[in-house]
C-alpha positions as YAML, in Angstrom:
chain: A
units: angstrom
residues:
- id: 1
  name: UNK
  ca: [30.75, 89.69, -150.58]
- id: 2
  name: UNK
  ca: [33.56, 91.81, -152.30]
- id: 3
  name: UNK
  ca: [36.08, 90.42, -149.97]
- id: 4
  name: UNK
  ca: [35.05, 86.36, -151.21]
- id: 5
  name: UNK
  ca: [34.89, 87.42, -154.76]
- id: 6
  name: UNK
  ca: [38.74, 89.15, -154.54]
- id: 7
  name: UNK
  ca: [39.44, 86.05, -152.50]
- id: 8
  name: UNK
  ca: [38.15, 83.57, -155.44]
- id: 9
  name: UNK
  ca: [39.51, 85.91, -158.00]
- id: 10
  name: UNK
  ca: [43.26, 85.97, -155.81]
- id: 11
  name: UNK
  ca: [43.02, 81.72, -155.89]
- id: 12
  name: UNK
  ca: [41.97, 81.62, -159.63]
- id: 13
  name: UNK
  ca: [45.36, 83.84, -160.21]
- id: 14
  name: UNK
  ca: [47.73, 81.95, -158.32]
- id: 15
  name: UNK
  ca: [46.34, 78.51, -159.76]
- id: 16
  name: UNK
  ca: [46.74, 79.83, -163.14]
- id: 17
  name: UNK
  ca: [50.27, 81.07, -162.47]
- id: 18
  name: UNK
  ca: [51.35, 77.91, -160.90]
- id: 19
  name: UNK
  ca: [50.37, 75.71, -164.40]
- id: 20
  name: UNK
  ca: [52.04, 78.32, -166.85]
- id: 21
  name: UNK
  ca: [54.98, 78.35, -164.54]
- id: 22
  name: UNK
  ca: [55.32, 74.72, -163.79]
- id: 23
  name: UNK
  ca: [54.41, 73.77, -167.56]
- id: 24
  name: UNK
  ca: [57.42, 71.73, -168.83]
- id: 25
  name: UNK
  ca: [58.96, 72.56, -172.11]
- id: 26
  name: UNK
  ca: [57.54, 70.85, -175.06]
- id: 27
  name: UNK
  ca: [60.56, 71.25, -177.34]
- id: 28
  name: UNK
  ca: [61.40, 67.64, -177.12]
- id: 29
  name: UNK
  ca: [58.42, 65.79, -176.47]
- id: 30
  name: UNK
  ca: [56.35, 63.34, -178.59]
- id: 31
  name: UNK
  ca: [53.64, 64.97, -180.74]
- id: 32
  name: UNK
  ca: [51.16, 63.37, -178.88]
- id: 33
  name: UNK
  ca: [52.35, 64.73, -175.56]
- id: 34
  name: UNK
  ca: [54.36, 62.62, -172.82]
- id: 35
  name: UNK
  ca: [57.71, 61.64, -172.62]
- id: 36
  name: UNK
  ca: [60.68, 63.52, -174.14]
- id: 37
  name: UNK
  ca: [61.95, 62.41, -177.01]
- id: 38
  name: UNK
  ca: [65.68, 60.87, -176.33]
- id: 39
  name: UNK
  ca: [65.86, 58.59, -179.04]
- id: 40
  name: UNK
  ca: [65.87, 59.07, -182.93]
- id: 41
  name: UNK
  ca: [63.38, 55.92, -182.34]
- id: 42
  name: UNK
  ca: [61.00, 58.15, -180.60]
- id: 43
  name: UNK
  ca: [60.53, 60.55, -183.98]
- id: 44
  name: UNK
  ca: [57.95, 60.25, -186.56]
- id: 45
  name: UNK
  ca: [58.73, 62.09, -189.90]
- id: 46
  name: UNK
  ca: [57.20, 62.62, -193.30]
- id: 47
  name: UNK
  ca: [58.89, 61.15, -196.05]
- id: 48
  name: UNK
  ca: [59.37, 62.98, -199.47]
- id: 49
  name: UNK
  ca: [55.89, 61.18, -200.17]
- id: 50
  name: UNK
  ca: [54.58, 63.13, -197.16]
- id: 51
  name: UNK
  ca: [53.48, 59.55, -195.55]
- id: 52
  name: UNK
  ca: [54.48, 59.36, -192.32]
- id: 53
  name: UNK
  ca: [57.46, 57.16, -190.91]
- id: 54
  name: UNK
  ca: [58.23, 56.10, -187.30]
- id: 55
  name: UNK
  ca: [62.03, 55.96, -187.05]
- id: 56
  name: UNK
  ca: [61.57, 53.25, -184.89]
- id: 57
  name: UNK
  ca: [61.60, 50.90, -187.58]
- id: 58
  name: UNK
  ca: [65.07, 51.33, -187.83]
- id: 59
  name: UNK
  ca: [65.74, 49.88, -184.48]
- id: 60
  name: UNK
  ca: [68.23, 47.46, -184.52]
- id: 61
  name: UNK
  ca: [69.99, 48.66, -187.99]
- id: 62
  name: UNK
  ca: [72.65, 50.73, -188.13]
- id: 63
  name: UNK
  ca: [71.87, 54.19, -189.19]
- id: 64
  name: UNK
  ca: [73.50, 57.17, -190.99]
- id: 65
  name: UNK
  ca: [71.92, 60.53, -191.07]
- id: 66
  name: UNK
  ca: [72.57, 62.93, -193.32]
- id: 67
  name: UNK
  ca: [71.14, 66.63, -194.43]
- id: 68
  name: UNK
  ca: [71.24, 66.93, -198.11]
- id: 69
  name: UNK
  ca: [70.91, 69.50, -200.58]
- id: 70
  name: UNK
  ca: [70.64, 69.56, -204.22]
- id: 71
  name: UNK
  ca: [72.45, 72.47, -205.13]
- id: 72
  name: UNK
  ca: [75.83, 72.05, -203.01]
- id: 73
  name: UNK
  ca: [79.80, 71.36, -203.73]
- id: 74
  name: UNK
  ca: [79.22, 68.41, -201.91]
- id: 75
  name: UNK
  ca: [76.06, 66.96, -203.80]
- id: 76
  name: UNK
  ca: [77.67, 64.63, -205.79]
- id: 77
  name: UNK
  ca: [78.22, 62.54, -202.65]
- id: 78
  name: UNK
  ca: [74.87, 61.34, -203.46]
- id: 79
  name: UNK
  ca: [76.90, 58.95, -205.50]
- id: 80
  name: UNK
  ca: [79.00, 57.63, -202.61]
- id: 81
  name: UNK
  ca: [76.07, 57.65, -200.41]
- id: 82
  name: UNK
  ca: [73.70, 55.41, -202.82]
- id: 83
  name: UNK
  ca: [76.86, 53.17, -203.18]
- id: 84
  name: UNK
  ca: [77.45, 52.74, -199.20]
- id: 85
  name: UNK
  ca: [73.69, 51.91, -199.11]
- id: 86
  name: UNK
  ca: [73.62, 49.13, -201.51]
- id: 87
  name: UNK
  ca: [76.86, 47.60, -200.45]
- id: 88
  name: UNK
  ca: [75.64, 47.63, -196.91]
- id: 89
  name: UNK
  ca: [71.75, 47.48, -196.86]
- id: 90
  name: UNK
  ca: [71.47, 43.65, -196.68]
- id: 91
  name: UNK
  ca: [73.81, 43.36, -193.46]
- id: 92
  name: UNK
  ca: [71.34, 45.82, -191.65]
- id: 93
  name: UNK
  ca: [72.43, 49.14, -192.69]
- id: 94
  name: UNK
  ca: [70.64, 52.16, -193.79]
- id: 95
  name: UNK
  ca: [71.09, 56.21, -194.51]
- id: 96
  name: UNK
  ca: [68.33, 58.22, -193.99]
- id: 97
  name: UNK
  ca: [68.38, 61.60, -195.73]
- id: 98
  name: UNK
  ca: [67.17, 65.14, -194.84]
- id: 99
  name: UNK
  ca: [67.04, 67.37, -197.31]
- id: 100
  name: UNK
  ca: [67.80, 71.15, -195.48]
- id: 101
  name: UNK
  ca: [67.78, 74.86, -197.31]
- id: 102
  name: UNK
  ca: [69.62, 76.15, -194.21]
- id: 103
  name: UNK
  ca: [72.82, 76.98, -196.00]
- id: 104
  name: UNK
  ca: [73.80, 79.10, -198.84]
- id: 105
  name: UNK
  ca: [69.78, 78.35, -200.17]
- id: 106
  name: UNK
  ca: [71.11, 75.31, -202.00]
- id: 107
  name: UNK
  ca: [68.40, 73.50, -201.24]
- id: 108
  name: UNK
  ca: [65.31, 75.84, -202.59]
- id: 109
  name: UNK
  ca: [63.15, 73.22, -204.27]
- id: 110
  name: UNK
  ca: [59.98, 71.79, -202.75]
- id: 111
  name: UNK
  ca: [59.89, 67.80, -201.66]
- id: 112
  name: UNK
  ca: [58.56, 66.97, -204.92]
- id: 113
  name: UNK
  ca: [61.36, 68.52, -206.95]
- id: 114
  name: UNK
  ca: [64.25, 66.96, -204.45]
- id: 115
  name: UNK
  ca: [62.76, 63.58, -205.38]
- id: 116
  name: UNK
  ca: [62.88, 64.11, -208.71]
- id: 117
  name: UNK
  ca: [66.50, 65.25, -208.43]
- id: 118
  name: UNK
  ca: [67.65, 62.40, -206.47]
- id: 119
  name: UNK
  ca: [65.82, 59.78, -208.31]
- id: 120
  name: UNK
  ca: [67.00, 61.05, -211.99]
- id: 121
  name: UNK
  ca: [70.28, 62.41, -211.40]
- id: 122
  name: UNK
  ca: [71.73, 59.92, -208.54]
- id: 123
  name: UNK
  ca: [69.22, 57.08, -208.64]
- id: 124
  name: UNK
  ca: [68.72, 57.46, -204.94]
- id: 125
  name: UNK
  ca: [67.07, 54.42, -203.24]
- id: 126
  name: UNK
  ca: [67.55, 54.77, -199.83]
- id: 127
  name: UNK
  ca: [64.91, 56.97, -197.59]
- id: 128
  name: UNK
  ca: [64.75, 60.78, -198.12]
- id: 129
  name: UNK
  ca: [62.82, 62.61, -195.99]
- id: 130
  name: UNK
  ca: [60.35, 65.91, -196.54]
- id: 131
  name: UNK
  ca: [62.56, 69.46, -196.22]
- id: 132
  name: UNK
  ca: [63.28, 70.31, -192.68]
- id: 133
  name: UNK
  ca: [65.32, 72.77, -190.61]
- id: 134
  name: UNK
  ca: [69.06, 71.58, -189.32]
- id: 135
  name: UNK
  ca: [70.10, 74.37, -187.26]
- id: 136
  name: UNK
  ca: [68.45, 77.38, -186.06]
- id: 137
  name: UNK
  ca: [65.66, 79.03, -184.17]
- id: 138
  name: UNK
  ca: [63.17, 76.46, -186.32]
- id: 139
  name: UNK
  ca: [65.86, 73.66, -185.80]
- id: 140
  name: UNK
  ca: [63.53, 70.38, -186.16]
- id: 141
  name: UNK
  ca: [63.72, 68.42, -182.79]
- id: 142
  name: UNK
  ca: [65.33, 65.40, -184.35]
- id: 143
  name: UNK
  ca: [68.40, 67.60, -185.12]
- id: 144
  name: UNK
  ca: [68.19, 69.38, -182.03]
- id: 145
  name: UNK
  ca: [68.66, 66.09, -180.26]
- id: 146
  name: UNK
  ca: [71.56, 65.13, -182.52]
- id: 147
  name: UNK
  ca: [73.35, 68.62, -182.24]
- id: 148
  name: UNK
  ca: [72.69, 69.08, -178.54]
- id: 149
  name: UNK
  ca: [76.09, 69.28, -176.43]
- id: 150
  name: UNK
  ca: [73.73, 67.71, -173.26]
- id: 151
  name: UNK
  ca: [72.42, 64.90, -175.02]
- id: 152
  name: UNK
  ca: [75.62, 64.32, -176.82]
- id: 153
  name: UNK
  ca: [78.93, 65.77, -175.28]
- id: 154
  name: UNK
  ca: [81.07, 63.77, -177.57]
- id: 155
  name: UNK
  ca: [79.28, 64.66, -180.89]
- id: 156
  name: UNK
  ca: [76.89, 67.43, -180.45]
- id: 157
  name: UNK
  ca: [77.74, 70.87, -181.70]
- id: 158
  name: UNK
  ca: [76.05, 73.02, -184.55]
- id: 159
  name: UNK
  ca: [75.82, 71.51, -188.30]
- id: 160
  name: UNK
  ca: [78.53, 73.39, -190.24]
- id: 161
  name: UNK
  ca: [76.74, 73.01, -193.92]
- id: 162
  name: UNK
  ca: [75.26, 70.30, -196.04]
- id: 163
  name: UNK
  ca: [76.09, 66.85, -196.15]
- id: 164
  name: UNK
  ca: [77.02, 66.09, -192.11]
- id: 165
  name: UNK
  ca: [76.74, 62.77, -191.15]
- id: 166
  name: UNK
  ca: [75.70, 61.04, -188.37]
- id: 167
  name: UNK
  ca: [76.46, 57.33, -187.72]
- id: 168
  name: UNK
  ca: [74.64, 55.97, -185.27]
- id: 169
  name: UNK
  ca: [74.65, 51.86, -183.81]
- id: 170
  name: UNK
  ca: [72.04, 49.22, -183.89]
- id: 171
  name: UNK
  ca: [70.82, 50.29, -180.36]
- id: 172
  name: UNK
  ca: [70.34, 54.09, -181.66]
- id: 173
  name: UNK
  ca: [73.33, 55.84, -180.16]
- id: 174
  name: UNK
  ca: [75.69, 58.19, -182.12]
- id: 175
  name: UNK
  ca: [78.83, 56.35, -182.39]
- id: 176
  name: UNK
  ca: [80.61, 58.65, -185.08]
- id: 177
  name: UNK
  ca: [79.99, 62.18, -186.81]
- id: 178
  name: UNK
  ca: [81.83, 62.78, -190.02]
- id: 179
  name: UNK
  ca: [81.97, 66.47, -191.49]
- id: 180
  name: UNK
  ca: [80.80, 67.49, -195.07]
- id: 181
  name: UNK
  ca: [84.24, 67.10, -196.28]
- id: 182
  name: UNK
  ca: [84.36, 63.22, -195.73]
- id: 183
  name: UNK
  ca: [83.17, 61.33, -198.47]
- id: 184
  name: UNK
  ca: [80.87, 58.64, -198.10]
- id: 185
  name: UNK
  ca: [83.44, 55.88, -199.84]
- id: 186
  name: UNK
  ca: [86.24, 57.33, -197.25]
- id: 187
  name: UNK
  ca: [88.22, 54.68, -195.77]
- id: 188
  name: UNK
  ca: [87.32, 56.23, -192.17]
- id: 189
  name: UNK
  ca: [83.76, 55.74, -193.11]
- id: 190
  name: UNK
  ca: [83.57, 52.55, -194.24]
- id: 191
  name: UNK
  ca: [85.58, 51.56, -191.14]
- id: 192
  name: UNK
  ca: [82.96, 52.96, -189.13]
- id: 193
  name: UNK
  ca: [80.07, 51.01, -190.77]
- id: 194
  name: UNK
  ca: [81.76, 47.79, -190.88]
- id: 195
  name: UNK
  ca: [82.76, 48.11, -187.31]
- id: 196
  name: UNK
  ca: [78.83, 49.00, -186.32]
- id: 197
  name: UNK
  ca: [77.48, 45.75, -188.27]
- id: 198
  name: UNK
  ca: [79.49, 43.52, -186.63]
...
């Protein structure tokens, strides 16, 4: 009897170990489980009003993803981003802003405060999302996908500061990356957007 109990216990422990060690990493999986998130279209995030937004709605559009902040030396780029959005939005272009407090504590406010600031100061009408982390141990899976050298050897790499810009084509592939100092109305940004829209 004792031997049977020990044998049964051993089987349970072995099964438990198999489950634990064969459990796949869920860091880059869809919230409901299932396939890994290999495209921005796989993500669903809360916008600045805390409404769930599926990025799949931007399939077929040229998308610029920017990590933004309200108290940064680059914050005036909001004006250039808004102008860029207005100029090309009817051609299938959209900018997605992701507030982040990763650099110098330059985005300390709540989502409501960020929304008020963007609207009152820069009349922003392109989509702004709820604050996330774009770097470090708590990096959001979307930014993990964008910055991973495994998923994007050409444009991957850690975000260096606020207002880093990723440009994605109509299929959701990153085709350009612009560092914070590159202004939204610079020739290289405009040329890249126009080429992607063709």
